[in-house]
N, C-alpha and C positions, 0 to 999 in steps of 0.2 A: 513842517509838513502841512500840505494843503488839506483843508477840510473836505472830507469826502461825504457824498449823500449815499449812505449804505442802504436807506430805505428804497431808493429808486429800483433796486434789483427786483423787488417784490411787485412792482409795478409794471415791469417789463414784460412784454408779450413775445415769446420767442418766435423767430422764424421757424416755419415747418418745412424741412426738406424731406420729409417722409413721402413715399409715393401714394397716390390715390388709392391703388390696390395692392393687396398682398396675397399670395398663394403658398400654402403648405401641402406638399405631397408627401405621402407615405407609399413606398414601393416595396412589394414583397419579392421573395426569391425568383418568382416567375415573371417578374416584370409588371404585374398588375399594379395599377396606380389608384390610389384614392386620393382626391385633392380637395382641400378646403379653401374657398374663396372668401376673401374679406374686403369689405369697403371702408374707407376711412371716414369718420365721423366729423361733422362741423356743424356750427350753428350760426343762423342769421341773427347778428347783434348789431343794433344801431345801422343796419343797412349794409353790414359787411360780414362775410362769411369768415368765421374764426373757428379754428381747431383747438387743440389743447393749449392752455396758457403756458405751462412749462411742466417739466417733469417733477421728480421728487424735489428738486431744489432748482431755483432761479439759475439759468444758464444751461440747464439740460432740455434739449429739445424732446418733444414727446408727441405721439399721436395715439388716438383711439380708433381701433378697427372693430367692426362688428362682423359677424359671420353672416354672409348673404347667400351662400350657395355650397352645396356639397355636404355629403354625410360620411362619417367614418365609423368602421366596425373593425375591431382587432380582437381576434379570438371570439369568445363569447360576450365580449363588451361592446355595446352599440353607444356611441357618444351622442350628447345632445344634438339635435338636428338644427339646420340653419332656420332663421326667421323667428326664433323664440328669444326675443331679445329683452334684456333686463337693463343692467347698468351700462352695457355697451351702447344703447340706443336711447338715452333719456331725452324727454321732450322738455326743453329749457324754457319755463314759463316766466321766470325772472332771472336775469343773468347776473346782476351785481358784478362782481368780477367773474368772467367765465371760468369753467372748471379747469384745474390741473389734475395731474395724475393722482394725487393724494385723495382729492375729493371723490374721484371716481372709484378708486379701490376701497375707500371707507364705505361708501354706498354698498358697493358690491359685496363687502364682508357683512354688512348689515343684513343684506338679503340672503346671504349664505345662512344666516342664523333664522331669519324670519320665515324662510321656506319650511321650516320644521314646526313652526308655531302658528299655524293658520286658524286653529279652532276658536281662539279668543282674541279680543283686541290686544295688541302687543306693540311695544315701541322698544327700539334699540339704538343707543346713541354710540357711535364709533369714533375713536380718536387715535390716530396713528395706527390704524389696522386693527385695533383691539376695542372690544366693547368697554366703555366706562360704566355703562348702566344698561341693564335689560329688565323689563318688567312686562307682565300681563296684567289686565285690569278688567273690571265690569264694563268700563267705557275706555275709549281711546285716550280721553284727557286724563283719566286715572292712571292709565298704563304710562303716558309720558311723564306725568308728574312724579310717579314712582321711580322710574328710570333715571330721571333727571336728578332727584334728591339723593339717589343711591351714591353719586359722586358728582355733586354740582360743580366742583372746581375743575374736574378733568372734563366735564361736559362743555366747558367754556370753548367755543370755537370747534365744536365736533360736528359730525354729520348725523342727522336725525333720519331714521326710516321707520315708517309705521305701516301697518298691514291693513288699514282700513281707510276709507275716504276721510281726509283730513277736515274736521269740522271747525266752526269759528271758536268754540271753547278751547279746544286744543291749541289752535293757532294763537290765541291770546296768551296762553301759558308759554308757547314758544318764544313769542315776541318780547317776553319779559327777560329773555336770556340772549346771549350772542351765540348764534350757530353759523357755520359756514354753508351748510346744506340742509335742506328739507326735501326728502323723497317720499312720495305717496302714490297709490294708485289713482287718486282722484282728489280734487279739492273743491269743497262745498262753496256755493255762491258766498262771496264777501270775504273768503279767506285771503285772497290775493290783495285785497284792500288793506288788510292787517299787515301782510308781509312787506308791502310796498315801503312801509316805514323803515324797514331794515335794508338799507340801500346796498349792502355788500352781500346780502343773502342770495344764494343760489337756489331756485325753487324747481324741483324736478318732478314732472309727471311720468311714471313708469306704468303704462297701461297693464302690461302683462303681470304686474303684482296682484291684480285681480284673480289670476290663476296660478298663484304661488304653489298651491298644492300640487300642480302638474310638475314643478321642479323638484318636489320631494323625492329624493332617490335618483334623479337624474344625474348621469356621470358626464362631466366635461373634461376636455383635454387640458391638462395642467403642465405649462411649459416653464422652464427655468433656465434662463442664460447663464453661462459660467463665464468667468473672467477671461478665458482663452478663446471665447467665440463659440464653445461647444454649447449644447442644449440637453438639458435633462428632461425627459418626458415621463409623465405618469398619469394614472387615472386619478380622478379627484376622490376625496374621501367622502364616504357615506356612512353616518352612524346607523347601526343596525338596532340598538335598543331604543324603542319608541314608546313602550308600555311596560307595565310592571311584569307581564308575563314574559318578557324578554329578558329579565334579569335573573341571575342565579344567586342563591344563598352563598355567602362567602364560606369556602371551606378549603382545607389543604391537609396534606400528610406530611409529617416530619419525624423521621426515626421510627417508623412504624406505628406512630401514633396519629389518629384522626382529629383534627381541629375543625369545628363547626361553630358557625355564629349561632347565638342562643336566641336572639330577638330579630324578627323581620320587621321591616319598616311599617308604619301606620299608613293609611290612605293619604294623608297630609304630606307625610314624608315622601311617599312615592311620587306624589305630584311634584314636590320641589327637587327630588333627585332627578327625575326625568327632564324637567325643565332646565335644570343646571347642566345636565349632560348634553342637551341640544345646543345651549349657549356654548358650551365647551367647544363645539365644532368651529367656532369662529374666534377663538383665542389662541395666541401664539404659545406655543410649549417652550419649556416646561410650564405648566400652569396648575393652579388650584383655585377654585372658586368656593365661596359660601353663598348659599341661597336661602331665603326664608320667605314663605308666603308669596311665592311667585316673583320675587325681586332679588336681584343680586346685591349681596351685603358687602363683600369684598372680593376684588379680582386680582389675583397675582399672575403675572405674565412673564414669559421669556427669561426665567431664572435657570441657572445651571444645576442646581441641587433641589430635590423635592421638599426637604424639610425647610429650606430657605424660602422657596415660594410659598409654602404654607404659612410661614411666618410673616412674609411680605403681605399676603392677602388679609391676614389677621390685623397687622399693624394698620393697613389701609382702612379696614373697617372701624377701627378705633378713631382714626383722624376723620373720616368721613362723617361718622356719627357726631363727632364734636362740632364739625362745621354745620351740619344740619340743624343741630340744636341752636347754635348761635345764630344761624340765619332765621330760623323760624320764631325764636323768641325775641332776638334783638335786632333782626335785619341787618345783621354785620357779620362778615365772614370771621370764622374763628382766628385766622392769622392776623386780623386786623383789631382784635380786641386789646384795649388798653386797661380796661377795668380789671385788676388783679382778681378781686373778689368774684366777679362774674366768671371769669375764666376758671378759677378754682372750682366753683359750683359746677361748671360744665364738665370739667375733668372729672369729678366725683360721680357725676351722673353716667358719664360714659363708662367709667371703671365698674359702677355697680351693674350696668347693663352689659358689660364685657363686650363693648363695641356693637352691640346688637346681635351677637353671634350665639346667645342662649336660645337653643331650640332651633338652631339653623342646620342645614345639611352642607356636607362637605363633598366636593367634586374634584376628582383627580383625573388627569387626561391619561396618566400611565400609573403602573403599579407603585406601591410604596416599597422601596428596597429595604427599608428598616421600619420598626414601629414608631420612630421618633416623628415621622410626618403626621400620622394619625394621632398621636399624643398631642400635638400642637392644637389640633380641632378639638379634641376631647377635654383638654384643660379649658377651653373657652366655652364649653357647653354644648357643642354640637351633638345631635341625637341620631343622626343617620349619616353614612358615608357610601358613596358609590365610586368604584374604580374598576379598572380592567381586570385585575388579578393576574397571577402568573409569576409572582416573585417566589425566589427560594425561601424567603422569609414571610410569607403570607400568614403563617401560622402565628408570627409575633403580632401582626396587626389584628388578627381574629381575637387572640387573647387580650389584647389592650381593649378592644370594643367590648368583649364579654365582661371584663372587669368593671366597665363603666356603664353597662346595659345600654350600649349604642349599637344600632343596627348598621349591617354592612352588606352590600350586594356587589356583585361583579356584572360587568357588561360582556366580558370575554373579548374586548375589542379595544385597542389603543386608540387614542385620538390626538396624536401629535400633529402640529401644524407649524411649519417653519417658512 
């Protein structure tokens, strides 16, 4: 069998046969039409206009369209208006390899999270459309460093988005790692000179990120194509719980008996619960997160059962803390350690700290059907839990929390993302 060059597929730029314009019309019973007009995006790279590199995989043609005209209102819902571009119209300051579909959708999901976190410097690193680390900090550099160290392994090759002008200190930290994309509202003088050392890095300036708070609560048209050519349309998800006053104490009735949570969260716990709930808006369901001091500690995504995803997030927290300790103390990834004694010492420290979960908050995008899910977090030392509520067995979860002096609040809203 002849030797094949399998790497070449990733270097191939697909021909783009998608039309330069696209229109989507919604027509009511009376024949009244509302039309959205889209234009195809491309970038001038080395003197040539280039569109999307390829789709989710090499060999798939892809095109990026931005909404250029038209407004849509259905019932009482008015969708986001044309001209308010974010990920659909990035200014490519450094192309490296020009963007493919995954690069754009990863940045888009990072912005989906950041739009709810505009009050403080914040960084989100997304990989395969899920955050591997999200953090806020006193400075942008602190926020990025915390987000990166939350899952340094998964952040490799990810898309980084920040909600402040990207300064040189943060740029130097980013340049120590391998990333596919960096997106920011602006870049300070000298930052591009740092990034030019990373030849494959795509650097995107998205000017409207300066007004991300204007996108807080904005509803966009969410379309999903089906295998038979059909299309599913829905309004986009908007989390309603943004502050502690939006949350309700956990309570439930069972066989005539009222079950109420005994302890409410502290101010620190409320901060982490709300931060985690807003990050949750960008995580694929079923999902459970653990958050501590404004940083994601463990993120479990896309699992079919809730206790399983709580365990996955727990196990990831243990692994990521082990890697962080190995990297910070020995500058060696945990998986590369050959010194059995050093590895045993790290394992003991991770076990003592329970993966960094002691004092953390647990976040669930849907209710717990049984108490076994909350028990996973309680055993690791979580002190507060946020979830939608609404299970027939909410009383079990309440009793589990009361037994351990753990606070629990309800959002009253599920946060599934498929």
